[in-house]
Each structure stands twice: as C-alpha cells, then as structure tokens.
C-alpha positions in Angstrom: -18.7 38.2 -47.0 -22.3 37.4 -45.8 -24.4 40.5 -45.1 -24.5 40.9 -41.3 -28.1 42.1 -41.7 -29.0 38.7 -43.1 -27.4 37.0 -40.1 -29.3 39.3 -37.7 -32.7 39.0 -39.4 -32.6 35.4 -40.6 -29.9 33.5 -38.7 -31.7 30.2 -39.3 -31.4 30.6 -43.1 -27.6 31.2 -42.7 -27.3 28.3 -40.3 -29.0 25.9 -42.8 -26.8 27.2 -45.6 -23.7 26.5 -43.6 -24.9 23.1 -42.6 -25.5 22.2 -46.2 -21.9 22.9 -46.9 -20.9 20.7 -43.9 -19.6 23.8 -42.1 -19.9 23.7 -38.3 -19.4 27.5 -37.8 -21.3 28.8 -34.8 -23.2 32.0 -35.5 -24.0 32.7 -31.9 -20.6 34.3 -31.3 -21.1 36.7 -34.2 -24.6 37.6 -33.1 -23.4 38.2 -29.5 -20.5 40.4 -30.5 -22.6 42.2 -33.1 -25.2 43.0 -30.4 -22.5 44.4 -28.2 -21.2 46.5 -31.1 -24.7 48.0 -31.8 -25.2 48.7 -28.1 -21.8 50.5 -28.0 -22.8 52.4 -31.1 -26.1 53.4 -29.5 -24.5 54.6 -26.3 -21.9 56.6 -28.2 -24.7 58.4 -30.2 -26.6 59.1 -26.9 -23.5 60.6 -25.3 -22.8 62.6 -28.5 -26.3 64.1 -28.3 -25.8 64.9 -24.6 -22.4 66.4 -25.5 -24.0 68.6 -28.2 -26.7 69.7 -25.8 -24.2 70.6 -23.1 -22.2 72.6 -25.7 -25.3 74.6 -26.7 -26.0 75.4 -23.0 -22.4 76.5 -22.5 -22.7 78.8 -25.6 -25.8 80.4 -24.2 -24.5 81.0 -20.7 -23.1 84.5 -20.1 -20.5 83.1 -17.8 -18.5 79.9 -18.6 -19.9 77.5 -16.0 -17.1 75.4 -14.5 -19.7 72.6 -13.9 -20.7 72.6 -17.6 -17.0 72.7 -18.7 -16.3 69.7 -16.4 -19.3 67.9 -17.8 -18.2 68.5 -21.4 -14.7 67.2 -20.6 -16.1 64.1 -18.9 -18.5 63.4 -21.8 -15.6 63.8 -24.3 -13.5 61.3 -22.4 -16.5 58.8 -22.3 -17.2 59.3 -26.0 -13.5 58.7 -26.8 -13.4 55.5 -24.8 -16.7 54.2 -26.3 -15.4 55.0 -29.8 -12.3 52.9 -29.2 -14.4 50.0 -27.8 -16.8 50.3 -30.8 -14.0 50.2 -33.3 -12.4 47.1 -31.6 -15.8 45.3 -31.4 -16.6 46.1 -35.0 -13.2 44.7 -36.0 -13.9 41.5 -34.1 -17.2 41.1 -36.0 -15.5 41.7 -39.3 -12.8 39.1 -38.5 -15.5 36.5 -37.8 -17.4 37.4 -40.9 -14.2 36.9 -43.0 -14.1 33.3 -41.8 -17.7 32.5 -43.0 -18.1 30.9 -46.4 -20.8 31.8 -48.8 -24.1 30.1 -48.5 -25.3 27.9 -51.3 -27.8 29.1 -54.0 -31.2 27.5 -53.6 -30.7 25.5 -56.9 -27.5 23.8 -55.6 -28.0 20.0 -54.9 -27.4 19.1 -51.3 -24.5 16.7 -50.7 -21.3 16.1 -48.8 -18.8 14.8 -51.4 -17.8 14.4 -55.0 -20.2 11.4 -55.3 -23.1 13.8 -54.8 -22.2 16.1 -57.7 -24.7 16.0 -60.6 -23.7 15.5 -64.3 -25.9 17.9 -66.1 -24.7 17.3 -69.7 -21.9 15.8 -71.8 -20.5 16.4 -75.2 -18.8 13.8 -77.3 -18.0 10.2 -76.4 -14.6 9.0 -75.1 -12.8 7.4 -77.9 -12.2 3.6 -78.0 -8.6 3.7 -79.3 -7.4 0.6 -81.2 -4.3 0.5 -79.1 -3.4 0.9 -75.4 -3.2 4.7 -74.9 -0.2 6.0 -73.0 -0.6 8.5 -70.1 0.9 11.9 -70.8 3.9 11.4 -68.6 5.1 8.5 -70.7 3.9 10.0 -74.0 5.6 13.4 -73.4 8.9 11.9 -72.3 9.1 9.6 -75.3 8.4 12.5 -77.6 11.1 14.6 -75.8 8.6 17.4 -75.1 8.1 16.9 -71.3 10.9 16.5 -68.7 10.1 15.8 -65.1 13.7 15.2 -64.0 14.8 18.7 -65.0 11.7 20.1 -63.3 12.7 18.4 -60.0 16.4 19.5 -60.5 15.3 23.1 -60.9 12.5 23.4 -58.3 11.6 20.1 -56.7 8.6 17.8 -56.8 5.4 18.9 -58.7 7.4 20.9 -61.3 8.2 20.0 -64.9 9.8 21.4 -68.0 8.1 21.6 -71.4 10.4 21.5 -74.4 10.2 22.3 -78.1 6.8 21.4 -79.5 5.5 20.8 -75.9 6.2 24.5 -75.0 4.9 25.6 -78.4 1.7 23.6 -78.0 1.0 25.1 -74.6 1.6 28.6 -76.0 -0.7 27.8 -78.9 -3.5 26.6 -76.6 -3.3 29.9 -74.6 -3.3 32.1 -77.7 -6.2 30.1 -79.2 -8.3 30.3 -76.0 -7.7 34.0 -75.5 -8.7 34.7 -79.2 -11.9 32.7 -78.9 -13.0 34.5 -75.8 -12.1 37.9 -77.1 -13.3 37.6 -80.7 -16.3 35.3 -80.2 -17.5 35.9 -76.7 -16.8 39.6 -76.3 -14.4 39.4 -73.3 -11.8 42.2 -72.8 -8.3 40.9 -72.4 -6.4 42.1 -69.3 -2.7 41.7 -68.4 -2.3 41.5 -64.7 0.3 41.4 -61.9 1.1 38.0 -60.5 1.7 39.5 -57.0 -0.9 41.4 -55.1 -1.5 43.2 -51.8 -3.0 41.4 -48.8 -6.3 43.3 -49.2 -6.7 41.8 -52.7 -6.5 38.3 -51.3 -9.0 39.2 -48.5 -11.4 40.7 -51.1 -11.5 37.6 -53.2 -11.9 35.3 -50.2 -8.5 33.7 -50.2 -7.4 35.3 -46.9 -7.5 34.6 -44.1 -9.0 31.2 -44.8 -6.3 29.8 -47.2 -3.1 31.5 -46.0 -1.3 28.1 -45.7 -1.9 27.3 -49.3 -0.6 30.6 -50.7 3.0 31.7 -51.5 3.9 34.9 -49.6 6.8 37.4 -49.8 6.8 38.4 -46.1 9.3 41.3 -46.5 7.1 43.3 -48.9 3.8 41.6 -48.0 3.2 40.5 -51.6 1.0 37.5 -52.2 1.5 35.3 -55.3 -1.8 34.8 -57.0 -3.4 31.3 -57.0 -5.6 32.4 -59.9 -6.3 35.5 -62.0 -9.6 35.6 -60.1 -7.8 37.5 -57.3 -6.6 40.6 -59.2 -9.6 40.6 -61.5 -11.9 40.8 -58.4 -10.0 43.8 -57.3 -9.9 45.7 -60.6 -12.9 47.8 -59.4 -12.4 47.6 -55.6 -14.0 50.5 -53.9 -15.8 51.7 -57.0 -19.4 52.5 -57.9 -20.2 51.3 -61.4 -23.0 52.4 -63.7 -25.7 49.8 -64.4 -25.4 50.5 -68.1 -21.7 49.4 -68.0 -22.7 45.9 -66.7 -21.9 43.1 -67.4 -18.2 43.7 -67.5 -16.5 40.7 -69.1 -12.8 40.2 -68.6 -10.3 37.5 -69.7 -6.7 37.1 -68.6 -4.0 34.5 -68.7 -1.6 34.4 -65.7 0.7 32.0 -64.0 -0.9 30.6 -60.8 1.0 29.6 -57.7 -0.4 27.2 -55.1 1.4 25.3 -52.3 -1.0 22.4 -52.8 -0.9 21.5 -49.1 -4.5 20.5 -49.1 -3.8 17.9 -51.9 -0.7 16.3 -50.4 -0.3 12.7 -51.7 -2.9 13.1 -54.6 -2.3 13.2 -58.3 1.4 12.8 -57.9 2.0 11.4 -61.4 2.4 13.7 -64.3 1.3 17.3 -64.7 -2.2 17.1 -63.2 -1.3 19.1 -60.1 1.6 21.4 -59.6 2.8 24.4 -57.6 2.9 26.6 -60.8 0.6 26.5 -63.8 -0.9 28.8 -66.4 -4.6 29.4 -66.7 -6.9 31.5 -68.9 -9.5 33.0 -66.6 -13.0 34.4 -67.4 -14.5 37.0 -65.1 -17.8 38.9 -64.9 -19.1 41.8 -62.9 -23.0 41.7 -63.2 -26.1 43.2 -61.6 -27.9 41.1 -59.1 -30.8 40.3 -61.4 -28.8 38.8 -64.3 -26.0 36.9 -62.5 -27.7 33.5 -62.8 -28.1 33.9 -66.6 -24.5 35.2 -66.9 -23.2 32.1 -65.1 -24.8 30.0 -67.9 -23.2 32.2 -70.5 -19.8 31.9 -68.8 -20.1 28.1 -68.7 -21.1 28.0 -72.4 -18.0 30.1 -73.3 -15.7 27.7 -71.4 -17.4 24.7 -73.0 -16.9 26.0 -76.5 -13.1 25.4 -76.1 -13.8 21.6 -75.6 -16.0 21.4 -78.7 -13.5 23.3 -80.9 -10.7 21.0 -79.8 -13.1 18.0 -80.4 -12.3 16.6 -76.9 -15.1 14.8 -75.0 -16.2 16.7 -71.9 -18.9 16.8 -69.3 -20.4 19.5 -67.2 -21.1 18.7 -63.5 -22.9 20.8 -61.0 -21.2 20.7 -57.6 -23.2 19.8 -54.5 -23.3 22.0 -51.5 -20.5 20.2 -49.7 -18.1 20.6 -52.7 -18.5 24.4 -53.2 -15.5 26.6 -52.9 -15.3 29.1 -50.0 -16.6 32.1 -52.1 -19.0 30.4 -54.4 -22.8 30.0 -54.1 -23.2 27.9 -57.3 -20.6 26.1 -59.4 -20.3 24.0 -62.5 -17.2 22.0 -63.3 -16.1 21.1 -66.8 -14.1 17.9 -67.1 -12.3 16.6 -70.2 -11.7 12.9 -70.8 -8.1 11.8 -70.8 -7.8 8.2 -72.2 -4.2 7.7 -71.1 -5.0 8.6 -67.4 -8.4 6.9 -67.9 -10.1 9.7 -66.0 -12.1 12.9 -66.3 -9.9 15.9 -65.6 -11.3 19.1 -64.3 -10.3 21.9 -66.7 -12.7 24.6 -65.4 -14.7 25.5 -62.3 -17.3 28.2 -63.2 -18.8 29.9 -60.2 -21.3 32.6 -59.2 -20.2 34.2 -56.0 -23.2 36.5 -55.7 -22.3 39.6 -53.8 -19.9 37.7 -51.5 -16.7 39.1 -53.0 -18.1 42.5 -53.9 -19.2 43.1 -50.3 -15.6 42.4 -49.2 -14.2 44.6 -52.0 -16.9 47.3 -51.7 -17.8 47.1 -55.4 -21.3 48.6 -56.1 -23.4 49.7 -59.0 -26.1 52.3 -59.3 -29.1 51.6 -61.5 -29.8 55.2 -62.2 -29.4 58.8 -61.1 -30.4 59.1 -57.4 -30.9 55.3 -57.1 -29.5 53.5 -54.0 -26.3 51.6 -54.7 -26.2 47.8 -54.7 -23.4 45.3 -54.6 -22.5 43.8 -57.9 -22.3 40.0 -58.4 -19.0 38.5 -59.4 -18.5 35.3 -61.5 -15.4 33.5 -62.5 -14.3 30.4 -64.4 -11.3 28.9 -66.2 -11.5 29.3 -69.9 -9.6 26.9 -69.7 -6.8 25.8 -67.3 -3.4 24.4 -68.3 -1.8 22.0 -68.1 -4.9 19.7 -68.0 -6.1 20.9 -71.4 -2.6 20.1 -72.7 -2.9 16.6 -71.1 -6.3 16.0 -72.8 -4.9 17.1 -76.2 -1.8 14.8 -75.9 -3.8 11.8 -74.7 -6.8 12.1 -77.1 -4.7 12.9 -80.2 -2.0 10.3 -79.7 -1.5 7.7 -82.5 -0.5 4.0 -82.4 3.1 4.9 -83.4 3.5 7.2 -80.4 3.1 10.5 -82.3 0.5 13.1 -81.6 -1.7 14.8 -84.1 -2.3 18.6 -83.8 -6.0 19.6 -83.4 -7.1 21.4 -86.6 -8.0 24.6 -84.7 -4.4 24.8 -83.3 -2.6 24.4 -86.7 -2.5 28.2 -87.4 -1.0 28.8 -84.0 1.7 26.1 -84.5 2.1 27.0 -88.1 1.7 23.3 -89.0 1.1 22.7 -92.7 
C-alpha cells in the first residue's frame, strides 16, 4: 500500500510512477475522499472538545442545567454520527489504496513490455547439441516419467503426472535447493499452510486485485496460496521487530495454486504453466536502508542454483511496465531450455519496499524509544518447479534419449 501522506504531499511523483507502469489510475478520487475524511476527523475533534467543555461546565454548576444537559445530548448524537461517517469515509480511502500498485524504484528502466526488459548478466552458453534436442513433453513421455493423459484424466488441462524417476528427480531438486539455501546462504526453513485467511492475501497484495486468478473455498473463506510469498509475508503481521533481528531470511517449499486466467492460450504445451506446481521461495524482512543490497544478495542466492546445476541462465531487470503489483524493483532469472528453444523464467526476485509491510502493519524499531518504521519485504523463487525440472531434462538429454543426472543431484537420487 502506498503511504497516503506521499499521495497528499507529492501526488505528481505518484502519478508519474503509475504512468511508468502503464497504469491509468486516477488519484483525484483518493485525494478528494481523503480530504473529506480529514475534514470529518477535524469536525469530530472540535465537537469532542466542545462536549468536554460542556461536561466541565455541567460538573461545576450547582444545579443540573436542563439546557446544558440537552446540549450534551445533542453534541453526543452529532459526534456519534460524525464518527460513523468518518469510519465509512476512511474505509473508502483504504479500499482505493488497496487497488493502487507499488510505484517503481528510481533505478527501474522505463518501458511498456517484455521487449523493454534489460539483460544485466548471463552465465554459461547454451549448448550446441550434436543432435536435435527433444522438448520435455516428448522426452518425458518416451522415458515413462511424465504423463499428461493421466493428468487430464484426473484433473483436466494444465495438469500432469510425474512417475518413477521423474517424481524422484523433482523431489531431489527440491531437497537440493532447500539444503543450499539453508546451509550456504543462511536461510531458515519454514513449513507453511497452503490455505490462508483473506487478510493474508490482502497483506501480500493479491487481494482484491487478483481474486479471479486465485482458488477460493467460499464456505470457510480459505484462499489457496499462489506462492509461499503470501504466508511468509504474514508471519510477522501486526508485529514490531527489533532492528537487531533484521534481516530475517526465510525459505519454504510449498505447492502453488493459480487459475492462470490471465495466461489463457499461452504455453499450452508441456509443463511450463499449470494450475498447480511446487516452488522453493526465498523471503526477506529488512530495514529500509539495506533493502537494495539485500535484493542483490537474494538474486545471488537464487542464481547459485543455476551454476551448481551447470545450466546456462541469464538475469533480466524488468522494466516499469512489467513489474508485478507489489514490486518496486524486480530481476528475473531465466534458464535456457534447448528442447523448447527458449529462456524459461525460473525466478522472479523482487523488492517490495514497505508496500506489503504497510498493508500487514509490520514495523521495526531501531532502538529504545525510537520511532517505529515499516520493514521492507523481498521475495524470489529459489527456484521454481517444474521449469527447473524442464531445464534439467532438456539440457542433460543424450542422443539415445536418456538423461544424465547433474552431479550435484546424485546424492539425492542415490545414483552411483
């Protein structure tokens, strides 16, 4: 959530930020309703002061003046009415603020589409295989480790079944990535619920904006998480953290559920885009001063998986028009998949500034007696399945249709 004081004091800065994102949101309505809210607040305080003064006069009088008693009653009714109006107006302001996306960080390149993203670095070179590489959907089915027909039979389109070594390979990748982030990068592993309350989705920025793309159990009002970012954001909701505890680094692997309405008709072949997938998620709570540096550290941790797997990848900084709703700055990590002949996004690493923390009311105090500040939150896949699985299968395939196991995964698969 954008600070309402920033909109009041520098609306042009916010307008420019929204325009860079390609967002046509009009701030005038927010400013108008906010002005009405502050006017109601002021009138309420004035009447409260008058009510208190009348109460004092009544206490001093030897006889209970009917006129003062009537005035007290009238003031009380007016205050009650104004309080209700103030509450409703504040709720209207908050609803509008929930619809506003984050504004881009000054270092974000301006642009409208994917073509305006900037490749900042790359590691490894795509292999020139001495044979025509198969896409994973052909390779997996020939090896008997990937079954799309059974996925459709069980659940419909955009589902699949991993079998035997396919399922073991995915489990190995998850265990490997968690171990790297815990043992080498100092992240604390967290096991999380896959269903959360509505306020959790609101805090992370997924509601109300993306309700159509989320799975929802209406009876109990449970929301199925689209990413572990949602429950991780809410671990410290409503808390004040000590500055000496920051940064907090968490890693979690969860299933993720997305209706994929916004991607209808795209990536229909294979496992690239599904309604359910697993993802290892990295998450940081930091102070405001160090969040930029912590984003670079988070990206480096995610990149390390690509290097250890010896799979070519590149890091791209997203332009302003490609930023997600809650992010102010984002780097994507893309792995090369020779069978698909494309770069697959396996991680999106974002600094959300205080946008999510303001919604979730997560603060920190730099010292005794110091004023509280909102933390900054950062998130990124470390990495996401099934695309890492795709990259492994397609990069390590052999001319005879078999697939070698990356050396770092051998202990997890017990391959000798």
